[in-house]
N, C-alpha and C positions, 0 to 999 in steps of 0.2 A: 761507425765504426762497430763490432757485434759490442754485451756487455760480458764483461765476463763477471765470474765466479769462483772464490778463492775457498776452498775446500781446506780448513784446517783437521788434519786426524792427530795430531800432536801437538799441543801446545798451551801458554795461558789458560784458556778457552777455545774449547772444541766446539767449530761450528761452522757455517759458510756466512765468507761475508760479498761484501759486493766491492769490493774497493782494495786494492793492494796494498794502501795505508793500515786501513783495519784490518788484513791479513798480518802486515807485517808488525803491528802492534801484538797480535798475539804468538809471535813466532822469532820476533830479533831476541837476539842472545841465547837463546833456548835452544844447546846443542843438541840434542833431542828428536829437533820441532819434523815433524812433516806435514808437507800440507802442496797443492797445487790448481790448476786455474784450467779452468772449463770454461764454454761459449755457453752451458747449458743448467739448471737449477737440475734438473733430472741427474744429468750426468755427474754433476757433485756430490749430492744427496745419495745415489749408488755409491760412489769412493768412498764415502762421509761411512757407508754400511759395511761396505767391505774390510774395511779397516777395521770399522770397531770388533766384527766378527773373529778378523783373524787377531786380534790384542786379544781381546777375550778365550780363543782356544790357547795360545800361547799362555796368560797368563795363566787362567786351568790347568795349562801340563806342569807348570814352574812352581807351582802357588803353594804347595805342600814341603817343595824343598826352600824355595823361597823367606816361604815366611817363618821356619827357621833358624836361617843365619842372621848377624846382625850385620849391621851398616854404619856405615859413620858421616855423620855430617858434619863436615864445615863451612862455618859463614863471618863476615864480616860485610859491612859499612862502615865507608872513609870517606870523610869529608875532603869535597876533588874542587878547593873550589868557593864563592859563595855561595849557598844554597845550592849545590853541588853534590851529593853525593854520587857514591861508587859503592855498587852492593854487588857482593856475587857467594854464590854456593857451590860446593860440590856433594856430591852424593858418591858415595865408595864403599862396593864389598868389598869384607875385610881383607879378601887380598889382596885390594889397590887398584882393582879395575873400577873404573869411573863409570858411573851407570845415566846422572846425569849431571849439570853444570847452568852455569847462570850465572851473568854478568852484562851488567844494566849500568842506566847513570840515572838517575833523578835528580829534578827539581825539585827542593819543599827542603822548609825552615829546621822540622823537627828530623834530627838523628832516632829518637825513637820510636816513631811512625813507621818511616824505613828498614829499618829494624824488624821491628812485629812483622810488616811488611812479606818481608827476604824469609823471615820463618817462614811463616805461615803457608809459600809460598815452597819452600824446600818441602815440609813437613809435607804439602799438599800433594804434591811429583810423586814422596815417597811413600804413602797410600794407595794412590793411582797405581803404584808396580807393586800392591799388595806386599809391601816388607812391612815389617809389623816389631820388629827387635830396632834399636836407633839408639846411636851416642852422638850424643849433638856436642857441637865444638865452638866454641866461640871466642874473641879478644875484646868483647861487651863484660867486666867483669859484675856491674850493675846490673845485664839479662840477665845472668845465669845465676846470680843471688835471689831476684825474683820470682826463675823458675822454679827455681831449690828451695822456698820461701823461707830465706833466710832472711830475705829483705824485706819489708814493708812496703815501702815506701819510694817505686820507682820511676811510676807510671803519673801523670797528671789526667785529668777528666778527660781529655781531647782525648788519649790512649789505654785508654783501661779497657772499651770494651774489643779493641783488639786484643790487648790480653788476655783478657775472657776468652775472642774466638782461639788466640791458636792454644791454649790449654784444655779446649775442647777438642781440637783438632786430634792432641797429643792423647787424651781418653783415648782414639783408636789404636793405638800402640800396647802390647801386651808388655814390651819394656821400655823403659827409656831412659835413660842417664845423659844429666849435662855437667862440664867442665868446660872452665875457662881453660885457655887456653894462647901462649904469647904472640902479637902480632907478626915478629917474624917469619915463626913455624905455619901458619897459617899459612902467610903468600905463598912459603912450598908448597902447601898441601892442596893451594888452588890451581898449579900451575900446570 
């Protein structure tokens, strides 16, 4: 049997992967993921190059109008059993149209790590789409207060660096706000 190469042009990390398992890690739970399999590395690279060129042209055409509009990001992390968390986010245009969705389960003992990783990944998707104005809604009052610099002590030493990374990512936006929202409201937005 010939070797297969999996080219991921839209996912957690774009690139070429040598197994379906690696490709799946980059695309599973991503609503707008794009990938294809190839029998040659050259063909996989050609596909990625074409997708990059297409994406660049698309974003250049839409960057001016997109950059001035505000998008809404709804996200939560919920306990789903012992050391299992469900992590979800949806990025919506102000008109209500979903531009990106994420839904994944994680095995981890620290909810705060999953919250920060989910928020960082959501913000990365927004910046990849050249969005620079965003409203963030979370049902974690601790995280909201920490992002607003109201609450000084939320993260332990093991999560402080991740928090700094999230704050650095927020610096890419020309405008951002964060608000607390009830679980029931966020559940409706994530449907």
